[in-house]
Backbone bond lengths (Angstrom), bond angles and torsions (degrees), N, CA, C in turn:
res aa  C-N    CA-C-N  psi(-1)  N-CA   C-N-CA  omega(-1)  CA-C   N-CA-C  phi
1 M - - - 1.457 - - 1.532 109.36 -
2 K 1.314 116.18 127.22 1.451 121.40 -178.94 1.524 110.19 -81.48
3 M 1.344 116.16 132.78 1.460 120.96 178.13 1.515 109.56 -130.60
4 N 1.293 115.34 140.73 1.462 121.12 179.21 1.522 108.05 -134.54
5 Y 1.340 115.86 88.43 1.464 120.53 -174.93 1.524 111.47 -87.06
6 Q 1.317 114.42 139.76 1.456 121.92 173.22 1.526 108.53 -133.18
7 I 1.327 115.32 156.69 1.470 119.94 -178.47 1.520 109.82 -71.61
8 L 1.332 114.74 128.55 1.458 120.57 175.41 1.527 110.14 -90.70
9 T 1.316 116.70 -49.43 1.467 122.53 176.27 1.522 108.24 -164.34
10 E 1.313 116.48 165.72 1.463 120.00 175.77 1.517 110.06 -142.77
11 V 1.339 114.51 157.68 1.461 122.86 179.90 1.523 108.28 -123.47
12 R 1.322 115.77 132.84 1.458 121.20 179.95 1.524 109.90 -120.25
13 F 1.350 115.95 136.36 1.454 122.00 174.60 1.526 108.35 -96.51
14 E 1.326 116.14 133.20 1.460 120.92 179.85 1.522 109.96 -133.53
15 H 1.330 115.25 156.18 1.454 121.20 177.80 1.518 108.03 -147.83
16 E 1.336 116.92 134.33 1.464 120.45 179.88 1.528 111.97 -60.43
17 F 1.321 117.35 -27.04 1.466 120.95 -177.91 1.525 111.84 -65.57
18 Y 1.337 116.17 -33.22 1.456 120.91 -172.01 1.512 112.82 -97.35
19 D 1.308 115.26 137.67 1.456 122.37 170.91 1.525 107.15 -100.99
20 G 1.319 115.57 76.91 1.458 120.05 -175.72 1.513 110.98 139.35
21 V 1.326 115.93 -147.88 1.465 121.95 -173.09 1.532 111.06 -68.46
22 F 1.321 115.86 132.75 1.463 122.86 174.59 1.526 107.34 -112.81
23 S 1.320 116.23 108.99 1.471 120.50 -171.63 1.521 111.05 -127.29
24 A 1.326 116.46 57.80 1.465 120.79 -176.82 1.518 112.82 -86.70
25 F 1.341 118.39 -7.81 1.454 120.87 -171.82 1.526 112.90 -123.17
26 D 1.332 113.91 152.77 1.456 121.45 161.50 1.527 105.14 -107.17
27 I 1.300 116.77 142.42 1.459 120.40 -178.31 1.512 109.02 -134.95
28 Y 1.321 115.66 139.65 1.461 119.01 -178.52 1.533 109.28 -148.63
29 P 1.324 117.19 149.60 1.468 120.75 179.83 1.524 110.90 -76.44
30 T 1.325 116.35 150.94 1.462 120.79 174.32 1.528 108.93 -71.44
31 G 1.343 116.40 170.31 1.461 119.92 178.57 1.510 112.19 -59.81
32 E 1.339 116.95 -42.36 1.468 120.70 179.94 1.524 111.01 -62.95
33 T 1.331 116.28 -39.29 1.463 119.63 -179.89 1.524 111.37 -70.74
34 T 1.315 117.18 -37.28 1.478 120.12 175.69 1.523 110.22 -58.57
35 F 1.319 116.70 -39.74 1.474 121.58 177.39 1.528 110.65 -63.37
36 I 1.316 117.64 -43.90 1.465 121.85 179.24 1.528 110.76 -63.76
37 L 1.313 116.42 -44.74 1.461 120.58 179.44 1.525 111.22 -56.73
38 K 1.316 115.45 -46.29 1.464 120.46 -178.00 1.528 111.99 -65.80
39 N 1.311 116.48 -43.48 1.463 120.37 -173.63 1.526 114.03 -78.61
40 F 1.298 117.08 -18.47 1.463 119.54 -179.25 1.530 112.35 -112.27
41 G 1.323 116.61 17.74 1.458 119.61 174.90 1.520 113.41 64.41
42 L 1.332 116.40 39.25 1.462 121.78 178.76 1.518 110.03 -111.07
43 E 1.303 116.71 155.58 1.463 120.50 179.37 1.520 109.68 -136.70
44 F 1.323 114.57 136.28 1.463 123.20 179.27 1.523 108.51 -102.53
45 R 1.332 116.49 121.32 1.462 120.89 178.09 1.529 108.53 -128.49
46 K 1.338 115.14 125.58 1.459 119.12 179.81 1.518 110.86 -113.06
47 W 1.305 114.93 158.53 1.452 122.46 175.89 1.531 106.83 -147.61
48 P 1.339 119.12 166.94 1.466 119.50 177.59 1.525 109.85 -59.49
49 G 1.329 115.64 116.33 1.454 119.21 178.66 1.506 115.31 102.14
50 G 1.330 117.81 6.07 1.466 117.90 177.86 1.518 113.30 160.83
51 F 1.321 115.13 -169.39 1.460 121.25 177.72 1.526 108.82 -158.02
52 M 1.333 115.32 167.04 1.455 120.64 176.27 1.525 110.11 -135.29
53 I 1.306 114.19 156.46 1.456 121.97 172.64 1.524 107.75 -112.60
54 L 1.320 116.29 126.15 1.464 121.90 177.79 1.521 109.26 -110.50
55 F 1.334 115.54 157.21 1.462 119.54 176.12 1.512 109.75 -131.28
56 D 1.322 114.68 145.00 1.466 122.14 179.21 1.526 107.79 -83.28
57 K 1.344 116.64 116.41 1.467 120.36 -178.21 1.522 112.28 -71.19
58 E 1.330 117.27 -15.31 1.466 120.66 -177.82 1.532 110.66 -117.44
59 H 1.305 115.16 35.97 1.458 120.21 -177.61 1.531 111.65 -68.53
60 G 1.329 115.39 136.65 1.464 120.66 177.97 1.504 114.50 70.54
61 G 1.339 116.49 21.06 1.469 119.43 176.46 1.508 115.28 83.38
62 S 1.320 118.35 4.68 1.462 120.11 178.78 1.519 109.81 -140.14
63 D 1.322 115.12 154.64 1.461 119.98 179.54 1.524 110.42 -70.63
64 R 1.323 114.89 148.41 1.458 119.93 173.44 1.520 108.91 -146.54
65 S 1.305 115.96 152.60 1.454 121.53 -179.31 1.523 109.95 -101.45
66 K 1.310 114.70 165.67 1.465 120.45 175.11 1.518 110.16 -60.84
67 A 1.334 116.34 -41.03 1.463 120.73 -178.40 1.523 111.75 -62.04
68 S 1.340 116.33 -41.26 1.471 118.83 -178.76 1.525 110.94 -68.13
69 L 1.322 117.28 -35.53 1.465 121.00 177.95 1.528 110.82 -65.27
70 L 1.326 116.67 -40.34 1.465 120.57 -176.84 1.525 112.49 -68.61
71 T 1.313 118.07 -21.19 1.474 119.45 178.07 1.527 111.35 -67.36
72 K 1.327 117.99 -18.03 1.467 121.60 178.58 1.533 111.28 -75.79
73 E 1.352 117.07 -17.39 1.462 123.70 177.08 1.534 112.51 49.27
74 L 1.337 113.97 55.51 1.466 120.46 176.13 1.528 109.73 -72.56
75 S 1.328 115.55 156.54 1.464 121.23 178.39 1.525 108.50 -126.91
76 L 1.335 116.19 123.78 1.458 122.05 -178.34 1.525 109.84 -109.36
77 H 1.317 115.70 133.58 1.463 121.81 -175.93 1.531 109.25 -117.81
78 F 1.338 115.83 126.54 1.460 122.07 -179.89 1.525 109.94 -124.46
79 V 1.319 114.89 151.74 1.464 121.85 178.74 1.518 108.77 -112.86
80 L 1.334 116.11 135.12 1.461 121.69 178.84 1.514 110.22 -104.35
81 K 1.316 115.36 131.84 1.460 122.46 175.96 1.529 108.12 -114.84
82 L 1.325 116.55 131.23 1.457 120.88 -179.24 1.525 110.32 -78.35
83 E 1.326 116.62 124.11 1.461 122.04 178.44 1.529 111.73 -102.20
84 D 1.321 117.31 -30.14 1.462 121.17 -179.25 1.529 108.93 -93.59
85 K 1.330 116.81 102.63 1.460 121.63 -176.40 1.531 112.48 -70.68
86 E 1.328 117.83 -10.26 1.461 121.05 179.60 1.525 112.06 -99.57
87 L 1.320 117.49 10.94 1.459 121.44 -176.12 1.525 112.88 -51.48
88 F 1.322 117.28 -44.93 1.457 120.09 -174.34 1.525 112.61 -79.89
89 N 1.343 117.37 -2.54 1.464 120.43 172.98 1.518 111.69 -76.40
90 Y 1.332 116.92 -21.25 1.468 119.67 -178.40 1.531 112.68 -128.36
91 T 1.331 116.71 11.10 1.464 122.10 179.58 1.515 110.13 -108.72
92 N 1.317 116.64 140.45 1.459 120.87 178.95 1.527 110.27 -53.58
93 T 1.328 115.80 138.77 1.457 120.65 -172.96 1.529 112.12 -69.85
94 F 1.330 114.59 149.83 1.459 122.02 175.31 1.525 107.63 -109.72
95 N 1.310 115.63 132.70 1.466 120.31 -174.61 1.528 111.85 -80.53
96 T 1.307 114.75 58.24 1.457 119.81 178.26 1.525 108.47 -161.91
97 D 1.304 116.49 170.28 1.461 122.05 178.28 1.523 108.61 -85.80
98 I 1.340 115.59 103.17 1.466 120.73 -175.87 1.529 111.26 -60.12
99 S 1.318 117.92 -30.76 1.466 120.66 -176.93 1.525 112.37 -65.56
100 K 1.338 116.48 -17.45 1.462 120.69 -178.77 1.527 112.76 -111.13
101 H 1.326 116.40 10.12 1.456 120.77 -177.99 1.521 110.41 -134.89
102 V 1.319 115.40 159.78 1.463 121.65 173.78 1.526 108.35 -128.88
103 F 1.328 115.00 154.53 1.458 120.48 176.37 1.523 109.60 -83.94
104 Y 1.313 115.34 144.82 1.463 120.86 176.52 1.525 108.22 -131.63
105 F 1.335 115.50 120.77 1.455 122.43 179.88 1.522 109.12 -120.49
106 S 1.322 116.39 142.37 1.463 119.23 177.22 1.520 110.28 -161.12
107 N 1.326 115.02 161.92 1.466 121.06 174.29 1.528 109.36 -102.58
108 S 1.328 115.92 47.26 1.459 119.60 177.47 1.529 110.30 -59.27
109 H 1.330 116.85 -32.92 1.465 121.89 167.70 1.530 105.61 -95.01
110 V 1.309 115.96 88.76 1.461 121.60 -165.57 1.526 113.07 -60.30
111 A 1.325 117.67 -27.42 1.464 120.18 -176.89 1.525 112.84 -86.16
112 R 1.342 117.71 -9.53 1.463 121.15 -178.38 1.519 110.32 -82.73
113 E 1.319 116.94 134.96 1.463 120.42 -176.46 1.524 112.39 -67.64
114 N 1.336 117.32 -42.69 1.459 120.41 -178.04 1.523 111.03 -80.41
115 L 1.325 115.85 140.48 1.461 121.15 178.01 1.528 110.90 -87.30
116 H 1.314 116.21 28.13 1.461 124.00 178.29 1.515 106.95 -155.61
117 S 1.313 117.60 162.20 1.456 120.81 177.50 1.516 109.16 -77.58
118 G 1.317 116.77 143.46 1.454 120.67 -179.61 1.516 112.30 85.19
119 E 1.339 114.58 173.42 1.468 120.34 -177.62 1.527 112.42 -74.16
120 V 1.336 117.29 -28.06 1.467 121.37 -179.79 1.522 108.76 -133.45
121 V 1.325 116.07 162.71 1.459 121.82 179.96 1.530 109.50 -64.10
122 S 1.323 116.60 133.06 1.459 121.96 -178.70 1.531 109.77 -132.80
123 N 1.321 116.18 -173.84 1.467 121.24 177.76 1.522 112.61 -59.45
124 K 1.321 116.72 -22.05 1.460 120.39 -178.80 1.532 111.56 -65.99
125 A 1.320 117.37 -16.72 1.466 121.23 178.80 1.518 112.22 -92.62
126 L 1.337 118.32 2.86 1.458 122.46 -177.83 1.525 111.20 -105.26
127 F 1.356 114.73 137.58 1.460 120.97 -179.98 1.521 109.05 -136.60
128 A 1.330 115.38 149.72 1.462 120.58 -178.78 1.526 110.45 -60.72
129 Y 1.327 115.35 138.46 1.469 121.78 179.54 1.530 109.43 -97.02
130 P 1.352 117.77 139.13 1.470 127.08 0.36 1.533 112.23 -84.71
131 L 1.324 115.73 154.63 1.457 120.44 177.25 1.523 108.90 -75.85
132 R 1.304 116.11 125.79 1.467 120.43 -173.88 1.532 112.71 -65.44
133 F 1.325 117.10 -29.31 1.461 119.22 -173.66 1.521 113.31 -90.54
134 F 1.348 118.41 8.19 1.460 121.62 174.81 1.526 109.82 -122.32
135 K 1.325 116.05 140.35 1.456 120.01 172.72 1.519 109.28 -68.45
136 S 1.309 116.67 152.35 1.454 120.79 178.34 1.520 109.98 -62.02
137 Q 1.349 115.34 135.37 1.462 120.74 179.10 1.529 111.59 -105.37
138 G 1.313 116.46 23.61 1.455 120.11 -179.89 1.519 110.47 130.94
139 L 1.322 116.13 179.72 1.454 121.20 -176.64 1.523 112.10 -76.53
140 A 1.334 117.41 -33.15 1.462 121.00 -176.82 1.522 110.91 -81.59
141 K 1.319 115.72 140.17 1.460 120.36 176.97 1.521 109.11 -71.28
142 P 1.332 118.63 127.07 1.466 119.68 178.32 1.522 110.75 -75.51
143 F 1.310 116.38 164.08 1.460 120.04 173.79 1.518 109.86 -69.13
144 G 1.331 115.55 -39.25 1.451 117.80 -178.20 1.512 113.46 -170.93
145 H 1.320 114.46 174.19 1.457 123.36 175.89 1.527 108.58 -122.03
146 L 1.315 115.49 147.03 1.461 121.08 177.68 1.520 108.22 -133.97
147 V 1.312 116.55 127.06 1.462 121.69 179.24 1.523 109.15 -119.01
148 L 1.325 115.29 124.19 1.463 121.34 175.66 1.522 108.71 -109.22
149 K 1.315 115.18 122.57 1.461 120.56 177.00 1.530 107.69 -98.37
150 L 1.328 115.04 116.27 1.463 120.40 -178.90 1.523 108.43 -89.18
151 K 1.314 115.73 92.64 1.461 120.62 -176.10 1.531 109.21 -142.04
152 P 1.325 117.77 167.06 1.470 120.21 -178.99 1.527 111.62 -52.51
153 G 1.319 115.60 138.19 1.457 121.67 -176.59 1.513 112.80 95.81
154 L 1.342 117.35 -0.20 1.463 122.02 -179.57 1.528 110.20 -54.89
155 R 1.330 117.02 130.78 1.458 121.70 179.16 1.530 110.60 -79.36
156 D 1.326 114.84 158.28 1.471 119.77 175.79 1.527 110.56 -71.26
157 I 1.335 116.91 -33.87 1.464 121.67 -175.89 1.523 109.69 -137.59
158 Y 1.342 115.99 134.08 1.464 122.41 171.54 1.529 108.25 -119.04
159 T 1.330 115.24 156.83 1.468 120.58 -174.21 1.525 110.96 -133.77
160 I 1.335 115.07 141.69 1.461 122.98 167.83 1.520 106.06 -119.44
161 K 1.339 117.39 116.22 1.461 120.63 -173.17 1.525 110.84 -123.79
162 F 1.331 115.69 126.64 1.460 122.31 178.13 1.528 110.16 -100.17
163 E 1.333 114.47 150.07 1.464 120.99 -178.79 1.521 110.28 -95.63
164 A 1.327 116.19 140.71 1.457 121.17 178.87 1.524 110.81 -73.30
165 L 1.321 115.80 150.28 1.459 122.49 178.31 1.529 109.91 -72.00
166 A 1.315 116.60 133.82 1.464 122.11 176.46 1.519 109.34 -110.54
167 R 1.313 115.96 125.07 1.464 121.61 178.06 1.527 109.61 -140.14
168 Y 1.328 114.82 166.84 1.455 119.00 171.71 1.531 108.04 -73.16
169 W 1.322 115.98 130.74 1.464 120.41 176.87 1.527 108.51 -89.55
170 R 1.333 115.38 128.41 1.465 120.48 -179.37 1.531 109.13 -120.58
171 Y 1.325 115.27 112.38 1.461 121.64 176.33 1.524 108.89 -92.03
172 I 1.339 116.35 125.62 1.464 122.40 -177.78 1.527 108.62 -112.44
173 L 1.309 116.23 124.07 1.461 121.26 -177.45 1.529 109.15 -86.09
174 A 1.320 116.12 98.75 1.470 120.31 -174.50 1.527 113.15 -115.84
175 S 1.318 118.38 -24.63 1.463 120.81 -177.56 1.526 110.12 -76.80
176 N 1.327 116.22 162.21 1.469 120.51 178.85 1.526 110.67 -61.48
177 E 1.334 115.88 -39.74 1.467 119.79 -179.85 1.525 111.39 -62.74
178 A 1.324 116.15 -46.18 1.466 119.95 -177.71 1.527 111.13 -69.86
179 R 1.329 116.69 -37.99 1.465 120.66 -177.33 1.534 111.87 -71.40
180 S 1.323 116.57 -20.79 1.466 120.25 -177.16 1.529 112.89 -81.85
181 V 1.321 117.53 -9.12 1.467 120.60 179.64 1.522 108.66 -71.89
182 E 1.342 117.01 124.85 1.466 120.71 -172.81 1.532 112.71 -72.84
183 H 1.294 117.92 -41.80 1.467 121.60 -178.66 1.534 108.51 -129.75
184 P 1.335 116.26 73.58 1.470 119.28 -173.33 1.530 112.40 -73.97
185 M 1.302 114.94 152.69 1.460 122.55 171.39 1.522 107.49 -153.95
186 I 1.308 115.84 152.59 1.463 121.04 176.79 1.518 107.70 -121.29
187 M 1.326 114.78 133.28 1.452 119.81 -175.14 1.520 110.95 -133.69
188 D 1.310 114.84 144.11 1.459 122.12 170.56 1.521 106.08 -81.89
189 N 1.321 116.73 107.20 1.463 120.90 -174.79 1.524 112.53 -66.67
190 E 1.330 116.31 -20.89 1.467 119.84 -179.06 1.523 111.55 -78.38
191 T 1.330 117.52 -40.54 1.467 121.26 -177.07 1.519 112.63 -108.61
192 Q 1.341 117.05 -7.50 1.462 123.42 -176.45 1.538 111.92 66.75
193 T 1.327 116.65 17.77 1.458 121.51 177.39 1.528 109.92 -75.68
194 I 1.322 116.60 131.78 1.461 121.54 -180.00 1.527 109.45 -98.22
195 F 1.315 116.54 132.62 1.467 121.59 178.70 1.530 109.92 -70.44
196 D 1.337 115.18 149.48 1.457 120.83 179.27 1.525 109.99 -71.59
197 G 1.320 116.40 135.13 1.452 120.72 178.77 1.524 111.10 143.64
198 P 1.330 117.14 -178.37 1.464 123.34 5.91 1.529 113.69 -81.73
199 N 1.340 114.23 144.59 1.452 123.30 164.15 1.528 106.56 -114.96
200 Y 1.323 116.67 176.30 1.460 118.36 -172.86 1.528 111.29 -135.88
201 L 1.328 114.15 148.56 1.459 121.01 174.58 1.519 108.64 -143.70
202 I 1.320 115.46 167.52 1.461 121.24 178.87 1.524 108.49 -101.62
203 L 1.328 116.08 122.52 1.458 121.64 178.08 1.532 110.15 -74.73
204 P 1.351 117.65 161.37 1.474 119.99 176.78 1.520 113.12 -55.62
205 S 1.349 117.28 -24.23 1.466 121.28 178.83 1.517 112.18 -74.29
206 G 1.349 116.25 -11.19 1.456 120.65 -177.40 1.513 112.95 96.82
207 Q 1.334 118.01 -8.67 1.450 122.13 179.34 1.523 111.11 -80.14
208 Q 1.316 114.60 148.04 1.466 119.73 173.80 1.527 108.71 -87.47
209 A 1.339 116.50 137.44 1.458 120.77 -179.01 1.517 110.10 -132.99
210 A 1.309 115.41 139.52 1.464 120.87 174.92 1.527 108.54 -79.52
211 F 1.323 115.13 149.98 1.463 118.57 175.44 1.523 110.13 -144.45
212 F 1.335 114.61 160.22 1.455 122.92 -179.21 1.522 108.85 -130.84
213 V 1.328 116.49 142.21 1.461 121.82 -175.29 1.528 109.39 -124.09
214 S 1.318 115.82 137.58 1.459 120.50 177.59 1.532 109.51 -61.61
215 P 1.332 118.26 142.09 1.473 120.34 -179.69 1.521 113.48 -62.64
216 A 1.318 117.28 -24.61 1.464 122.18 -179.50 1.525 108.53 -142.35
217 P 1.327 117.76 159.68 1.473 119.32 176.63 1.525 111.69 -58.70
218 I 1.318 115.69 146.75 1.469 123.30 178.25 1.520 107.86 -122.48
219 K 1.315 117.02 137.19 1.459 119.92 178.95 1.529 110.55 -74.20
220 L 1.332 114.89 137.93 1.458 120.43 176.65 1.525 109.67 -68.28
221 T 1.309 115.87 149.75 1.457 121.45 179.04 1.514 109.58 -154.11
222 N 1.332 116.41 152.08 1.461 119.30 175.22 1.520 111.20 -92.64
223 K 1.324 116.80 -0.59 1.464 121.22 175.56 1.521 108.94 -80.51
224 T 1.305 116.87 142.45 1.458 120.70 177.62 1.524 109.22 -123.33
225 T 1.311 115.33 134.56 1.459 121.37 177.61 1.521 108.73 -138.26
226 I 1.321 116.00 166.28 1.468 120.24 175.44 1.517 106.61 -82.62
227 R 1.333 115.69 82.53 1.459 120.01 -173.25 1.524 112.81 -119.80
228 Y 1.324 117.25 -51.72 1.462 120.81 -176.67 1.525 109.45 -98.45
229 Q 1.335 115.94 128.85 1.457 120.97 -172.51 1.527 111.26 -129.41
230 L 1.346 114.76 145.40 1.455 121.07 170.86 1.522 107.58 -94.17
231 L 1.336 115.67 123.34 1.454 121.24 -177.52 1.515 110.21 -121.00
232 E 1.350 115.18 158.47 1.459 121.05 167.82 1.515 106.63 -102.70
233 R 1.330 115.62 115.92 1.459 121.07 -173.32 1.536 111.21 -66.09
234 D 1.326 115.11 138.74 1.452 121.21 174.07 1.531 108.03 -82.88
235 V 1.314 116.35 102.76 1.465 120.52 -175.02 1.527 112.35 -80.08
236 E 1.339 117.54 -6.78 1.460 120.42 -179.57 1.525 112.02 -88.71
237 G 1.352 116.44 -1.36 1.456 119.78 173.30 1.510 115.76 87.37
238 A 1.316 118.31 6.28 1.465 120.66 -179.67 1.518 112.48 -83.70
239 K 1.342 116.58 -5.06 1.463 122.97 179.94 1.528 112.18 57.49
240 R 1.324 114.54 37.71 1.464 119.84 174.92 1.524 108.25 -108.74
241 N 1.314 115.36 64.01 1.455 120.36 -179.21 1.520 110.14 -65.10
242 K 1.318 116.05 137.96 1.465 121.70 -178.54 1.525 109.93 -90.67
243 I 1.316 116.71 130.86 1.459 121.48 177.43 1.527 109.27 -78.79
244 V 1.319 116.77 120.59 1.466 121.73 177.96 1.531 109.91 -95.36
245 I 1.335 116.85 -50.12 1.468 122.09 174.37 1.528 106.77 -127.46
246 R 1.317 116.13 115.75 1.468 121.30 -172.32 1.525 112.38 -71.76
247 A 1.318 117.44 -34.95 1.472 120.54 -177.44 1.524 109.11 -133.56
248 L 1.321 116.67 102.00 1.461 120.72 178.40 1.523 110.34 -77.04
249 Q 1.312 114.90 147.75 1.453 120.16 179.74 1.519 110.93 -68.89
250 Y 1.333 114.99 158.78 1.456 122.07 177.49 1.530 108.65 -94.39
251 P 1.332 118.23 164.62 1.470 120.06 178.54 1.521 112.04 -61.40
252 N 1.318 115.12 146.04 1.459 121.37 173.69 1.528 107.58 -94.29
253 H 1.332 117.51 113.24 1.467 120.32 -174.71 1.523 112.72 -65.18
254 A 1.341 116.86 -18.27 1.461 120.04 179.59 1.534 112.04 -83.27
255 Y 1.333 116.37 -8.71 1.464 120.70 -177.80 1.523 109.60 -96.25
256 I 1.312 117.00 120.31 1.460 122.59 177.72 1.524 107.78 -106.98
257 S 1.334 116.02 114.88 1.464 120.67 -175.58 1.517 111.83 -93.70
258 S 1.318 115.14 148.72 1.466 120.84 174.29 1.522 110.39 -122.78
259 L 1.338 116.25 20.60 1.454 119.56 179.15 1.531 109.81 -65.96
260 P 1.311 117.81 144.92 1.473 120.58 -175.38 1.514 112.59 -79.48
261 Q 1.350 115.40 165.44 1.446 120.39 167.04 1.527 108.04 -77.55
262 S 1.331 115.67 162.54 1.456 118.66 174.76 1.517 108.71 -82.94
263 E 1.317 116.06 161.86 1.457 120.12 -176.16 1.523 112.88 -66.54
264 D 1.356 117.11 -25.45 1.458 119.32 -176.16 1.522 112.70 -95.94
265 E 1.332 117.52 9.98 1.462 119.72 177.47 1.519 110.89 -85.64
266 E 1.323 114.69 148.65 1.450 120.93 177.26 1.524 109.36 -109.99
267 G 1.327 115.46 153.60 1.463 119.40 175.87 1.514 112.46 83.51
268 D 1.314 114.33 -178.70 1.465 121.39 -178.04 1.530 107.92 -126.31
269 H 1.324 116.26 68.08 1.454 121.31 -176.08 1.525 111.10 -71.64
270 K 1.326 115.56 144.66 1.451 121.96 169.31 1.527 107.07 -96.19
271 Y 1.341 115.06 123.09 1.458 119.03 -173.03 1.527 112.74 -105.81
272 S 1.320 113.86 149.02 1.457 121.91 160.66 1.527 104.89 -105.36
273 E 1.328 116.22 115.12 1.464 121.02 -172.99 1.526 111.54 -89.68
274 I 1.331 115.27 138.86 1.460 121.47 172.35 1.528 106.87 -132.43
275 I 1.311 116.45 115.31 1.462 121.00 -178.95 1.521 108.65 -97.87
276 I 1.339 115.86 123.22 1.463 119.86 -178.21 1.530 110.30 -124.04
């Protein structure tokens, strides 16, 4: 049997945290959608970070165009399963109980690139579980549902984009090298912004440690650059600060800290801790 497949459309998963492929999900078609794919000469192909739908141009022994296929206005339903259990450690928080909700994505606005409202996924994409208009797909609650409507105006590419978590970054000087700096300061070398501090807290070991906090929340990222530096401040006013550590590490999203705030801190900041 001769087949001539061409791309009908594709869906890409993106995340601000990642500089490259974002592959936190497994995705698979429902039984009803598998039946539609087979009977209409369509093929579902997934890869890390997305999937595509292809169509056979010579289905049923005759040529057909993409436009003619879209006039049938088929609807494909896919289920998303979360594979990265640390996703919410680096994703912007949703003001709801995720355990009782599922995400719902669709191209109901067929001309819009994002399969959700807004530039990034928000609470508007969350619905109480179970969704009444979908049959149960098993005992386990899925991460989400995705519906693609194959109709005129279908885009070549659709996107689902998540926003990175933004928190105050707190650098804690715990090593002998860092603690030996007489007049420490931490600076964003790109913007010349100086972190607030030093303030002090008591480590679980009983030692007192100085720490510095970013003036504003910073989004987590897996990209690393020579941006944040530990300096020894020039107290004589010549502005010849000495570089102690040229490139400070970024927060580890898998590390959940329970270190306390200092007594002289105000507010209830959520921190991303970096111990140096």
